[in-house]
Structure formats: structure tokens, C-alpha cells
C-alpha positions as CSV (number, residue, x, y, z in Angstrom):
1,M,9.2,-33.2,-44.8
2,K,8.2,-30.8,-47.0
3,N,4.7,-30.6,-45.1
4,V,6.2,-30.3,-41.8
5,A,8.3,-27.2,-43.3
6,L,5.0,-25.8,-44.8
7,T,3.2,-26.2,-41.7
8,I,6.0,-24.6,-39.8
9,C,6.3,-21.3,-42.0
10,S,2.5,-21.2,-42.0
11,L,2.5,-21.2,-38.2
12,A,5.5,-18.5,-38.0
13,L,3.6,-16.1,-40.6
14,F,0.2,-16.5,-38.7
15,L,2.0,-15.5,-35.7
16,F,3.7,-12.5,-37.2
17,C,0.6,-11.2,-38.7
18,A,-1.5,-11.7,-35.4
19,M,1.3,-10.4,-33.0
20,P,0.4,-6.5,-33.8
21,V,-3.3,-6.9,-33.4
22,A,-3.3,-8.8,-30.4
23,L,-0.9,-6.1,-28.8
24,A,-3.0,-3.3,-30.1
25,Q,-6.1,-5.0,-28.8
26,G,-4.5,-4.7,-25.2
27,A,-2.8,-8.0,-24.8
28,S,-0.6,-8.2,-21.7
29,R,3.3,-7.6,-22.1
30,G,3.7,-9.5,-18.8
31,P,2.5,-8.8,-15.1
32,D,1.2,-5.8,-13.9
33,P,4.4,-3.8,-12.5
34,T,2.1,-2.6,-9.6
35,T,1.8,-5.8,-8.1
36,V,5.5,-7.3,-9.3
37,R,7.0,-7.0,-5.6
38,D,10.8,-7.1,-5.2
39,P,12.0,-10.4,-2.9
40,E,14.6,-8.0,-1.3
41,L,12.3,-5.2,-0.8
42,E,9.7,-7.6,0.8
43,K,11.7,-8.7,3.2
44,E,12.8,-5.3,4.4
45,S,9.8,-4.2,4.6
46,K,8.2,-7.3,6.6
47,H,11.3,-6.8,8.9
48,N,10.3,-2.9,9.3
49,L,6.8,-4.1,10.0
50,E,8.0,-6.5,12.8
51,V,10.0,-3.8,14.3
52,A,6.9,-1.3,14.4
53,R,4.7,-4.4,15.6
54,H,7.5,-4.2,18.5
55,Y,8.0,-0.8,19.2
56,F,3.8,-0.5,18.8
57,K,2.5,-3.7,21.1
58,L,5.5,-4.0,23.3
59,K,7.5,-1.0,23.9
60,K,4.6,1.7,23.2
61,A,7.1,3.9,21.6
62,Y,4.7,5.3,19.1
63,R,6.8,7.9,17.3
64,A,9.3,4.9,16.7
65,A,6.7,2.9,15.2
66,I,5.5,5.7,12.8
67,G,9.0,6.0,12.0
68,R,9.4,2.4,10.7
69,C,5.8,2.5,9.3
70,E,6.8,5.9,7.1
71,E,9.9,4.2,5.8
72,I,7.7,1.2,4.6
73,I,5.0,3.3,2.9
74,A,7.9,5.5,1.4
75,G,10.1,2.9,0.4
76,N,7.6,-0.1,-0.6
77,P,4.0,1.4,-1.2
78,N,3.2,-1.8,-2.9
79,F,4.3,-4.1,0.2
80,A,2.0,-7.1,0.8
81,R,1.0,-5.8,4.2
82,I,1.0,-2.2,3.4
83,D,-2.6,-2.1,5.1
84,E,-1.6,-3.5,8.3
85,V,1.2,-0.6,8.1
86,L,-1.6,1.9,7.5
87,Y,-3.5,0.8,10.7
88,I,0.0,0.6,13.1
89,A,0.9,4.2,11.8
90,G,-2.9,5.6,12.2
91,A,-2.9,4.2,15.8
92,S,0.5,5.5,16.7
93,S,-0.6,8.9,15.9
94,L,-3.9,8.6,17.7
95,Y,-2.2,7.4,20.8
96,L,0.6,10.0,20.7
97,S,-2.1,12.7,20.1
98,Q,-3.7,11.5,23.7
99,N,-0.2,11.5,25.2
100,R,-0.2,8.0,25.6
101,G,3.1,5.6,25.5
102,K,6.4,6.2,26.6
103,Q,7.4,8.7,24.3
104,A,6.7,12.4,24.1
105,P,4.9,13.8,20.9
106,T,6.9,16.2,18.7
107,L,4.1,17.2,16.9
108,A,0.5,19.0,17.6
109,A,-2.0,16.8,18.7
110,D,-4.7,18.0,16.0
111,K,-1.5,17.5,13.4
112,L,-1.6,14.0,15.0
113,R,-5.1,13.1,14.6
114,D,-5.3,14.5,11.3
115,D,-2.5,12.1,10.5
116,A,-4.4,9.1,12.0
117,R,-7.6,10.0,10.1
118,E,-5.2,10.3,6.7
119,Y,-3.6,6.7,7.3
120,W,-6.8,5.2,8.1
121,S,-8.9,6.7,5.4
122,R,-6.5,5.5,3.4
123,L,-6.5,2.0,4.4
124,V,-10.5,2.0,4.4
125,N,-10.5,3.5,0.7
126,E,-7.4,1.3,-0.8
127,F,-7.9,-2.0,1.0
128,P,-12.0,-2.8,1.5
129,N,-11.1,-6.8,2.1
130,S,-8.5,-6.0,4.8
131,D,-8.6,-7.5,8.2
132,F,-7.7,-3.8,9.8
133,R,-10.6,-2.1,7.9
134,E,-13.3,-2.3,10.4
135,R,-11.1,-1.4,13.0
136,A,-10.1,1.5,11.0
137,E,-13.6,2.4,10.4
138,N,-14.3,2.2,14.1
139,E,-11.7,4.6,14.7
140,L,-12.4,7.0,12.2
141,R,-15.9,8.0,13.3
142,S,-14.4,9.3,16.8
143,L,-12.2,11.7,14.1
144,G,-15.1,12.8,12.1
145,G,-15.3,10.0,9.7
146,L,-13.5,9.4,6.4
147,K,-10.8,12.4,5.5
148,P,-12.3,13.5,2.2
149,K,-9.9,12.8,-0.9
150,D,-8.0,15.4,-2.2
151,Q,-9.7,17.3,-5.4
152,K,-6.5,18.6,-6.8
153,A,-5.0,15.2,-6.5
154,E,-8.1,13.3,-8.3
155,G,-7.7,16.2,-11.1
156,A,-4.2,15.4,-11.7
157,K,-4.8,12.2,-12.2
158,Q,-7.4,12.5,-15.2
């Protein structure tokens, strides 16, 4: 019994001493908060994506599709399907700039093309393994290629 108590005390002392060293060396304190997803927020975002798809594919209501996509981008930037959201937002913006679809654009064609380029550039830069990347790259060629990264934003991050 005495040996068991001594072993437990030794183990506790070791852990007590080793813990600060492990934490100082960068041991994780849990999952990375940028990848932890709230199940309710994911469910809401998935619903908004389904509605955006419906507006985009079936209704040709591109302004409405952009609205749903923007809601997801603003409210859940870590959404599991954010790459698809960016693709739909980019395509909707481009189609509106071309006066396609059933809704009239409310922004100038140049602004809409710039928005499309922004969405697709973000998709290509941030999601290199996305199923939508190749399509976005193909579309970007007609818009002048990838949009240059904002130097001011880059400087503020450093």
C-alpha cells in the first residue's frame, strides 16, 4: 500500500512539474478555434447554401443567391462548404454583370465583375484542394486573373 501511494505521489509530482514545460513548448490546449464548427451555425449555413443553390440553378435569381452567400460569408466564415459559397457568389456576380437571369442588377457591371474576381480569387488562394478551384481559375482568366492581395491588409496582419 505504501508503494502504491508513493507511486501516485511521484506521478502527480512529475505531471505537476512537466505541465508548465509542455505548455511553454506549445502544447495544445484543445482544438484549433478556427476549425471548430458550431453545429447549429453549420446547419443554418447549410440551409442558406441550399437556398442559394436553388436561386442560382433553378430560379436564375442571382441577386438573391448572392444575398444568401453573403449571409454565410459574414455569419460563418469557417463554414465547411465556404468554397462552394464563394463559387456561387462569384458566378452570380458575373452573370448579373452580363444581365443574365431574372433579376436586374443593382450595381454597375464593372463592380459586379470585380466582385466575381474577388470571390474567385479568395476561393483559389484559400482553398487549393477545392472541387470548385479549377472552374474558378478558368473563369478568372476572362476577368484578368487572380486579384492581387491587398498589401495594406497583409501589412496589418504582420
